[in-house]
N, C-alpha and C positions, 0 to 999 in steps of 0.2 A: 441535490445533484445538479451539476452544471453540464450542459451539452451545448456545443456551438456558442459558448460564451455567455449563456443565460440560463436562468432556472427553467428547466424543461419539464420537470415533474413535481408533484406536491411532496411535502415532507413525509407524508404517510407512504406514498409510493416509493420514495427514496429508501425509507427504512425497510420496506418489504423487499425491495431489490437487493439491498445489502444482505438480508437474511438468505435469500434465494441463492445469491452468488457467493456467499461466504464473507460478507463484510465484517471486518474485525477492527477493534479500536487501536490502531497504531498510526502515529503521525496524524496528518490531516485527513487521510483517507487510505484505506487498505481493502483490497478485494482479493479473493482467492477462488480458484476453480480447480477441478481435477487435472488441468493441464497448464495452469498459469497462476502467477501471483503478482500483485502490484501494490506498492507503497508510495504514497505521496507525503512529503513533509516540507515544512518551511525552514529555511536556513538563513540566518543572519550571521555573517562572518566577515572578518577583515579580508579574507581571501577572495571575496566576491565583490563586484562593483556595486555601488549605490548603498543607500542606507536602509532601503526597504528589503524585507526578506525575499529571497528567491524561493520559488515553489518548485521543488525537485520531485520528479516522478520516475520511479525505477520499476521495471518489470522484468520478470523471468517467465519464460514459457517453454513448453515442449512443442516443437513444430513437427507435426505429423498429420496426415489426413485421417488417421485412425485415432479413436479415443484410447487413452492409456488404460492398461489393465490394472486392477486393484480396487481396493475400497475407496470410493470417491471422497469420503470424509478424511481419511488418512492422507490421500493425495493433496487435498486442499490445505491441510495442516502443514504438509511438507513444503508446498509452494509458498505459503504464507511465511513460514520460518526462513526459507532461503531468501525471499525478497526482503524480509525484515533485517536479516543479518547483513545483507549487502547494503541496504539503506543506512543502517547504523554505522557500518564501517565507513561509508562515504561521509556521513555527517561528522564523524570523529576526525576523519582526514581533512575535511574542509574547516574544522574548528567551529561548527555551528553552535550557537548558543543553545544550552540545554539539550545537546545532541539532537537538535531538530524536533524535540518533543517525543523522541522515540525511547521506549523503555529498554532496559538492559536485556530483557528477554522478550521474545515474541508473545503477544497476547492472542490466544487462539479462540477465545469464546466470542461468538458472533454478537453484534450489537443489536 
């Protein structure tokens, strides 16, 4: 995991954090919580400048000072699915090679 541009925690701590926050294997990184979902993917496309892949991060969130009601695991899955769907649509629209490494369907099993 990178924070502030460098490796901030060990690989073991990174894996534990992904399990706690709902890290799922989609793109370069995906995290889900009961009120948000994030997917990051690499995109190399003729529509983007440069030859190096762009790293695109998409997030969806519910803004409210109160925690959402409902089963936290179902809410995590829902936010992960919405973030994945939006990221895949963007990857396809941009013409990213290999759809930015995103599967056709969201993968909801934590890593």
